[in-house]
N, C-alpha and C positions, 0 to 999 in steps of 0.2 A: 423593618418594613420590606416586603417583597416587591421588587421592581416589576413593572408590567412585563418586561422581557422574561424575567425569571418565572413569572406566573404563567405565561403562555407556553414557554418551553417546558416548564415543570409539568404542566397539564399534559403535554404531549408525551413526556417521558413516563408519567404515571400510568399512561394507557398502554404500556408495554405488554406484549403477549405473555402468557403464563410461563413459557420456556425461557424468557429473557434473563431472569436472575441466574439460572443455572449456566446459561451461555456466557454471561459476564464473569461468573466465578471461574469457569474453565479458561476464559481469555486471560484473567488475572494470573492463573497458574502458569500458563504458557508464556506470558509476558515476563514472568520471573525467570523462567528457564531460557527463553530466547527473545529478549526484548527487541533486537534488531529485526527479527523475522516478523514479529507482531506489527512493527512499524510499517514493514512492507505490505502486509495484509491490509492495514488501515488505509494506507495510501491508495492501494489498488481498488478497494471498495469505494472510497470517496471519489476516485477518478472515474469509476464506473457510474456513480451517481451523477456526476457532472456531465457525463456523456449520455445521459438519458436512461441509465439502468441497464447497460449492456451485460450480457451473460458473463459470469465469472468462471474461470477455469480453476476450480478448487483442486483438481488433481495436480495442476502445475504449482499452485501456491503452497501446497503441503511440502513440496520439495525445498522450500525456503527454510524449513525447520530442521535442526539436527536430529538424527535418529533417536538420540537419548531423550529428547523432549517427549517422544511418544505421541506425537500429534497425528491423528488419522484424517482421512478425507471427510468422515462424518463430523469430526471436531471442527474442521475448516468450514464446513457448510454452516454449522451453528455460529461460528465466529462471524462469517459473512452476513448471516441473517441478522445477528445482533447489531453489527456495525451499520448495516444498511438501514435498520430501524432508527438508529441514532442519527444517521445522516438525514433521513426523511423528517425526523422530529425537529432537527435543527432548521431545516428548510421551512417547515410549517410554523415553527416557532419564531421565524423571521430573525434568525441570528445574523448579524452583519458580517461583512467579509473579514473583519479582524477577530471574529469569534468572541465578541464581548459577552460575558455572562455564561459562555458555554462551559468553561471549567467549573465554575461555581455550581451550575445546574447539575452537571454530572456528579459532582461530589455530594450534592444534596439529595438528588433523586435516584441515584444508582449506587451500586456497590463497586463500581469500577475502581481499580487500584490507581495510585498516583501516576505510575508509568503509563497506564492505559489512557488515563485522562489527558496526560501531556501529549501522547501520540495522536489522540483524536483531535485535540486542539490544534496541533501542528499541521495535521492533514487538512483541517478546515481553513486555517488562517494562512497557510503557505502551500496552496494547491500545487501538486506535481502531476505531470503527465505520466501515466504508467509506463514501465519499461517497454512492454510490448508495443504500446501505442507510439512511443518515441521511435523505436526501431522501424515500425511500419511507416511513419511519416518520413524518416530519412530515406528509406528504400523506395518510396512512392515517386521520387523525382527521376528515377531511371534504373540502370542496371548496376549491380555491385561489381566493382573492378577489383578491389582489394580490401581486406579487413586486417588492421593492425590492433594489437592490444598491449597494454602495459599494466603490470600489477604493482600496487602501492599499498602503503599503510598510513592511515590518518593518525598522526601522533597525538593530536589534541584538538579540542574545539572550544567554542566560547562557553560551553556548559560543562566540559569535562577536561581536566588537565592531563589525564592519562588515558586517552581514548584507545589507541592501538587497534583501530578497526580496519581490516583489510578492504580494499576496493579494487575494481577492475576498470580501466579506462579503455573503451572501445572506440577505434578510429575507423570510420567508414569512408572509403573512397568510392564515390558513385558517379557514373557518367550519365548525363541527361540525354534527351533525344537528339541533341545537336552535337553530341560527343564532348561537351564541356565537362570537365571533372570538378566535382564538388567534394569537399572534405568536411565531414560532420563528426563530432566527438560526443560521447556520452559516458558519464561515470556511473557505475552501479555498485551497490554494496555486494558483499559476498553472497548474501541470501538472495538478492535479486538476480545475480549472475547464475546461481544454481538453478533458479526457476527458468531463466531464459535458456540456459543450456539444455534443460529438460525439454523445453518446447522445440528447440532446434533438433534435438535427437528424435523427437516424435515425427517432425517433418521429414527428416532423413529416412526414417523407417517407412513412412508412407510412400516416399519416392521410390524406395527400394522395392516396394511391393507392386509398383506399376509395371 
């Protein structure tokens, strides 16, 4: 018997636009080639949805993928559209904060691969502030005095005993309007760091042109 939640969410997912299946198929392929990068994109899209649908910088997100994955800006736009549709469907389908029924509905009503389904459920049930939003929030308290960084490798996690995933820890030293120093740290994956560094490079280039 189909639960009321599954029925409501299923109805939303079945109303997907014509291009949705092809976008999901491409997302599956790219998740197989670069699963961490796809997780970054899913988290960014869902963070944008929670922020009221702010504009996504697909040119920055595409930098999260390795070159060999062959992901273009056009591919990213399709990924963002498909994921944004899923986010809106989950909202209209009244999925709770824990994501109850979300994975089952995605498996039943879409062709999303298991890794994509898990990434979507994780982004819904464990919401994250996007990397750029986090940095903006840190710097909003005052002026940047110093930025330290540390490179590390996550050896394992609760779901993977041989993870070996690189990450960067950024430590911001920020002075507020009274001169008081605040220290904030944020850990980002390699893919997130590549996207962030591209954004900073674009800012530097814009400043150079002034």
